[in-house]
C-alpha positions in Angstrom: -5.2 -29.8 9.8 -2.0 -28.3 9.6 1.1 -29.6 8.0 3.4 -29.9 10.3 6.0 -27.5 10.3 3.3 -25.0 8.4 2.7 -21.7 9.6 -0.8 -21.3 11.1 -3.5 -19.9 8.4 -3.5 -16.2 8.9 -6.5 -15.9 6.7 -8.5 -18.2 9.0 -7.8 -16.4 11.8 -8.2 -13.5 9.7 -12.0 -14.0 8.6 -13.1 -14.0 13.1 -11.4 -10.3 13.3 -12.3 -9.0 10.2 -15.5 -7.1 11.5 -13.3 -6.3 14.0 -11.2 -4.7 11.9 -13.9 -3.1 9.3 -15.0 -1.4 12.6 -11.7 0.0 13.9 -10.9 1.8 10.6 -14.5 3.0 10.2 -13.8 4.4 13.7 -10.9 6.8 12.4 -13.4 7.7 10.3 -15.9 7.0 7.2 -14.6 5.6 4.1 -15.5 4.1 1.0 -14.5 -0.3 0.3 -11.1 0.4 -1.3 -9.2 2.6 0.8 -10.9 0.5 4.0 -9.0 -2.3 2.1 -6.1 -0.2 1.5 -6.1 1.2 5.8 -6.2 -2.7 6.3 -3.2 -3.8 4.4 -1.2 -0.8 5.5 -2.1 -1.8 9.4 -0.3 -4.7 8.1 -3.4 -7.2 7.4 -1.9 -7.8 4.1 -3.9 -10.9 3.0 -7.2 -9.4 3.1 -9.4 -9.7 -0.1 -11.1 -6.9 -1.3 -14.2 -9.3 -1.7 -14.4 -9.8 1.9 -14.7 -7.0 2.7 -16.3 -5.5 0.5 -18.9 -8.9 2.1 -18.4 -7.8 6.0 -19.5 -3.9 4.9 -22.5 -5.5 3.0 -23.0 -8.1 6.0 -22.4 -4.8 8.8 -24.8 -2.4 7.2 -27.3 -5.3 7.0 -27.2 -6.1 10.7 -27.5 -1.9 11.1 -24.7 -1.2 12.4 -23.3 1.3 10.0 -24.3 4.6 8.4 -23.6 5.1 4.0 -23.9 7.6 1.9 -23.2 8.2 -2.4 -20.3 10.9 -2.5 -19.0 12.1 -5.9 -15.7 11.3 -6.7 -13.3 13.3 -9.0 -11.4 10.7 -10.3 -14.7 8.5 -11.3 -18.1 7.2 -10.4 -19.6 8.1 -7.0 -18.3 6.3 -4.0 -20.5 4.8 -1.2 -19.0 5.7 2.1 -19.6 4.1 5.5 -18.9 5.2 8.4 -20.0 3.7 12.4 -23.6 5.2 13.8 -24.0 4.4 17.4 -24.6 0.4 16.9 -22.2 0.2 14.8 -19.4 2.4 18.3 -21.2 -0.1 20.9 -20.6 -3.2 18.4 -16.7 -2.4 18.6 -16.5 -1.5 22.3 -17.6 -5.3 23.0 -15.7 -6.2 20.1 -12.4 -4.3 21.2 -13.2 -6.4 25.1 -13.5 -9.6 23.2 -10.4 -9.3 21.6 -8.6 -7.9 24.4 -9.9 -11.2 26.6 -9.3 -13.7 24.2 -5.9 -12.5 23.4 -5.1 -12.0 27.1 -5.9 -16.1 27.6 -4.6 -17.3 23.6 -0.7 -15.2 25.4 -1.2 -17.2 28.7 -1.5 -20.4 27.2 1.3 -19.9 24.5 3.6 -18.4 27.4 2.5 -21.9 29.9 1.4 -19.5 32.9 -0.9 -20.8 35.3 -3.7 -19.4 36.4 
């Protein structure tokens, strides 16, 4: 439970939306794990952990939603780049709708509007 006056634990919220956030970043273009973490943080997910993002990438890839390709890097070892395949794009579209429906319902509750 939450202590009185404690802020909502954003890390718990984040877990629930990380798949969608990762898909949304990959929708902009293929990238590798660390850059994905950087883009999420730049987008406002300051508390996102590297391990969570890498775990999410592996799970989405294992689920058949991502492409992956090893690319040489000028700065060091080759990097694994991930991208969306058709199934990943479809999942993102469904997730967007779910998120919008959820956010709308939550806004209504928080603002105390009647149905």
